[in-house]
Structure formats: C-alpha cells, structure tokens
N, C-alpha and C positions, 0 to 999 in steps of 0.2 A: 394448272396442270403441269407437272414437271416434264422435261424432255424424255421421251421414250415410254411414258405412260399412256397406255391405251385408253382411248376415248369410249365411253360408254354409250350403247345405242339409245338413242332416245325413244321415249315411248310415243305411239301414236297420239293424235288428238282424242279426247273422249268421245266415245260412240254412243250418244244418247239412245239411238234406237235399238241397238242390240242390248244395251244395259236395261233399258225398260222391258224388253221382251223377256229377257232373263228373269227379271224379278217377278213378271206376270207368271211365268212357266214354274218356277220354284215355289211361288205361293199357292199352286195347285197340286196337293197331294196326289200322287200316281203310282202307286204300288201296282205291280204286275196285276193285270185284270181290272184296273181302275184308272184307265187312260183318258176317259171321255172328257174330262175337264182340260186337260193338256191339248187335245185334239181340237177342241172347240176353240182355245185361245189361239192355236195356230191357224186354224180356219179364219177366225176374225182378221188376223195379221195379213194372211194372203188376200182375203177378199179386199182389204182396205187398199191393197196394191193392185187391184183388178186382176187378180189371178183367179183362175178356176180352181177349184177345190172340191174333193169329195171323200167319203169314209168308205173303205171297201167292206167286205163280208167279214172279216176279223178285227177290224177297227183301226186299220192303218190309214193315216190321214195323206192323201195324195194331192200333189199340186203339180201336174204335167206340165211340160212346156218343151223347150229346146232340148235335144236329146244328146248333144255332144258329151254330156256328163251328167250322171245322176247323183244327188246329194242325198244321204240318208243318215239318220240317227235314231235311237229308241226312245220313246216317250215314257217308258215305265222306269221305276226305281225299286230299290229293295225297300223294306219295311222300315221305319224309324222316323220318329218325330224331331225334328231340329229346328228350333225357333228361327224364322226368316226374319234377317237382319243385316244392316250394313254396318260394318264397324271400321274405324281407321286403323290400319295396321302398318307395318313397315314397307309393305308392298303397295301400300294406298288404299283407297276406299275397297272393301271387301264384302262380298255378298256371301252369308251363311245360310244353310238350308239343305235338306236332303235333295239329292239330285243336282246341285250346283256344279259338281265335277262331273258325276257319272248319271246321265250325260246331257243334262239339259243345257250346260254351257255350249256344248258342241251342236246341240238342236238348234240354240237360239242363233249361234254364228253361222250355221248351214241355212238357216230359213232366211236370215238377212242377206246373206251372200246370194241365195237363189233368186230373191226378188231384184237385187241389184244387178245381177248378171243375166237374167232371163233363163234359167235353167231349171231342171225338173228337181223336184224335191219330195221325199216320202218319210214321214214321221211313222216309225213301226212300234208294235206292240209287243210286249212280254219276252223283251231279249234277257231280262234277268231270270226268267222262268224256263221257257223252252223253245224260245225264237220261233214262235209261230207266226209271228208278223213277218219276219224275213222268209221263213220258209214258204207262206203263202204268196210274197212278193215274186219270187223267182219262178212260182208255178203258175203265175198269172200275167206276166208281162215278158216282152222280150228283153234279151240282154243289152245294156246301154253301152256306148262306145268306150266309156270310162266311168269309175265309181269312186266317189269318196265317202268313206263311212266315218260317222262321228263317233269318237270315244276319246277319252283324254290322254294326250300323248305329250302335253307341254306345247306351248307356242312354237317352240323351235325343233319339235321333234316329229318325225314321220314314221308311222308303225307299218311295217312291211310284213310282218310274220306273227302268227298265233299257233301255240300247239293245239292239237285237237283234243277231244274227250270222249272217253268210252265209260258209260255208267250202267250199273247193273244192281241187282238185288240177289244175295246168296240166301237160299234157304235150305234148311236141314231139319230132319226129325229123328228121333231117337226113342227108344223105349224108355219109360221111366224106371227108376231104380232108387236104391239107397246110394247116398253120396259117397259112401265108404267103398263103393264097388270101383274096380281098377280101370274099367273101359271107359272110353270117352262118350260124353253125352254130346247132343246136337251143339251146345254152346262151345264145347271144346272143338268140336270139328270145325265151327266157323272160325274160332280163334287160329286154329292150326293152319286151315287153308289161307287165311290172309297173311299170317306170318311167312308161309312159303312164297306168297305173290310179293311181299315187300322185300324178302331176301333176293329174290329173281331182280328186282329193280331196285337194289341198294344204291344210294346215291354216290356218285364219284365227286369228291370235292374240287377235282382239277378239270371237270368238264363243265361248260355252262349248263346251267339249268334248263335253257331253251332246248337243248340236245338231248335231255334225259327224260325218262318215263317218271312221272311222279305218281304214287298210289296212296290214296287217301280214303279210309272209312269215314263216311259222314253220318252214318247212323247204325245204331245196333240194338236189338230187342231179343229177349229170349226168357225161356222159363218154362214152368210145367203148365200144360195144357189144363183147361177148366175141367176136363173129366178125370184128371190126374193120372192118365194112361201113358202120356208122352211127354217129352221135351222138345220144345221147338226153338229154332233161332232163325233170324233174319238179320242180315247185315247189308246196308246201303253202302256202295263202294264207287268210286270215281278214279279213273285213271288219265292222266293228262299224257297227251301221244305227241312226240315230236315229229317234225317232217320226215326223219329217216325211217320212220316206221308207218304202217297203215294200222287203222283200228283193228282190223281183222287179224293182223299178226299179233298184236297185244292181246286180244281176246283168246287166240290159240293158246297163247303162253299161259294165260291165267287158267284157262280150262284144264290144261295139263297138269294143274296141281290139285284138281279136284279128286278127292278119294271117297268122300261122301257129300251127300247133298248136291244142288245144282244152282246154276246162276242164270236169272232172267236178264239179259242183256237188252236194256230197254232204249238206251239212246248211244248214238255213234256219230261224232261230228268229226271230219276228217281234218287235219293239220293244214296250215297253208303258209306259203313263203312266197313272196312277191318279188320282183326283180327290181333292183334300184335303177335299172338303166331305161325303164320305160319314160316316154315323153310326160306322163302324168308325174312320176316321182321327180323328174328334171323340173318341171314347173314349180314344184313346191320347193326344191332347194333354192332355186333362183328367187323365189317370192319370199323366202326366209331370209336370204342373204340380203335382198332389197330394203328389208327391214332393219338390217344392220346386226343380224345374228348369224351364227354358224348352225346349220342343221345337224341334227342328230338322226342317225337311222336306228330304228328300234325293232326289236323282237320280243313280243309279250309272251310270258309263261301261261297266261290263262286262254281262254276262249271267248270268241265274240261273234257278233252276227257276220262279221268279214269272212269266217269260216263257211257259214251258209252259202254267201254269195259267191265265194271262190270255188265251192264245191259244184255250183250249177252254171255259172257264167264265165266264159273264157274272154275276160277283158282286163285292161290294166285297172289296179285299184290300189287304195292306200287308206289307212286309217288316220284321222288327224283331228284333234280338238284341243281347247285349253284345258288346263287343270293338271295338278299332281295326282297321277293314278294312285299313289300310297293313301290318298284321302278317300278313294272309292270304299263306299259303304261305312265309312268311319263315323263316329259320333262328332267330330269337328270338322265335318266336311264344308268346305268354303273355297271361294274363288276370287281372286283380285280382278277388279273391273279392268285393271290395265292389261291384264293377260288376255281377257276377253276382247279388248279391243284390238291387241295385236294379232290375235289368232284370225279374227274377222278380217283385218286387212290383208294377211297372208292369204286366206281363202279366196278373197275377191282378185287378188293378183294371180294365184294360181290358176283359177277359172280362166280368167281373162287370157292367161298365157294358152292354155290348152285350146280355147276358142280361136286363137289367132292363126 
C-alpha cells in the first residue's frame, strides 16, 4: 500500500450461525399471510438456545427476555419465486432468494443478536400487506425502553426516518350515454380529480424526495355497468407523506379537489423522523466505526413498521439491517454473506453498548 492510501476495513470472521439461519429462513417461502414456516424455524432456533417462545393471536413469533431493548423485524415477503442458491460474486459468497434482503437478512441478524445478548425479539407478520403484526404488537404490550427495527439499510447505514402513507379508493358513477356527448363520464371524473391532486403535489427537483409528497395511482378500473345504465370508475391511490405534513392535512388537500365522486380513505400511517442524538443512535454509530466503517444516517422515502411503532411508542428507535434496499422486491434479490456477518457484529456491539 502506498503512503497516503487509506486502509480498507477488514471483514469480520465468517459467522456460520447467522449464515445458516438465513439460508433456512430464505428457503421457507413466506408471502404475506403465509409466515408459519418462518415462525417455526425461528421458534426452533430460540428453543435450541433455551429461550421461551410463543406465537400470538395474529401469528407474531415472540421471544421475550431482557427489556432494555426490543429487536423486531418482519417474517413476510412479497410474492416472487427466486431460486435459493449461493454464488461466488465480487463481494464473496452471496445468498440469492426472495426475502434475502427484505427482510430476512435483518430477521436472522436480529434473532442471533437476541440470543447472544439476551434481549427480547419479535418476528412480525404482514409488514408487506397491512402491518397487522406491528399494529397488534403495539396494542398488546408495553413500550420497550428502546427499539431496533430490522429493514435493509446497509451494514453501515442507520435509518432514522420514513415518510407516512395515506391510501384510499376514489369511486364515481355517471349516467351512461353515447361517447360523442361532451360531458364527463365517471372515468373522466376520476382522471380529472387525480390530475388535480398530482398538480397540487408537483415534484420539486431541488428539494429532497423525503421532504415532498409523492402521489401515485396504484390501480384503476372503469366502464359501463352490467345493466348498461351507468358508467362507474374506481381508482386506488397512495400518497407518501413527509414529516412536515400530517396525513389529515394531505387528505384535506386531496378532498378539496373533489368535484364529483368520493374517496374512501382506508389507511393512514403517520410519518416519523427520529433524533440522531439518542443513546441508541450513538451506540450504532460507535459500533459501525468499531468495525472500521463510517456510519451513514438515512431517511427512507417509503413506509415501514417503524412508522407504526413510532406512532404508539415514545422511545428511542432506529431501523437497521444488512442489504441494498434497491434490491427490495427485485427479481435479483441477494445478500453477500460478508455484509450479513458485518451487520450482526454491529448489532451485537450496539446492543451491548445500550446495555452497559
């Protein structure tokens, strides 16, 4: 190495335990609603380490213990069949499979950390669907002193913020008539309303996406009714909400553009932005630096279970886990084992610092 050339951080020793657990978890398909196999695998893992485990009313896998910090991640994945295999890549041995990044890498690292440090763990269901596992958790237990939520941040990243989400269904009906008539039908009404909403929240290229409202239609259906007397239109919409707004404020703005039809707002998840100055965040920064890396503080433009926890529990929390979030839900989802090892080492050190 020439003078002035920076030394590269050394990878930690291969962590056979966490690697084997991750392979088992990824080999168990678990799209939302089908998490039983993953829960059983985790139950066997904790039982082998003489830990108490139980499955609650919605399917969450709970391993209660020392309450200084709660470790939690989700057991479900999106749909998609990716062959589970290990290949040799530039980053070293790499595990491919649905959920390797989102979020079974985090799930495995947190589970192993929980048994090594003696803290509480919960694997929750349905994060990819409606977060009913996280919602049930906050309704059925007291807040922990601190919380680590598992999602891919990269082994050197600490996620402190997520945008919220407002989801609804626009519905309109109009009388049927010949398409040559000048008045709008229900389909045009739906398009006109959504165009007005998009104009309201037009993107500013000079402002971070995290600070802006993103409006997306995620489904649309319309046409003449079976009896031929009406035209109906429905549109499924989602708006991502930055911390500068509340979901109620965004809803009022969107409703203000309604001239016909109505919106059934069926889900509202508040945005969250944690402080980087908590003892928990500080423990992660120190743990990442101890592994020879410089920590990155992240704000995610999506929404996660951390939003649910932050909406109900007033305690320090971060989201952390191995993997490149650009591979979430992707057909080439994969996780290098070296990054899994590093994230597990960081988690152990961070929890130990919080405990001390």
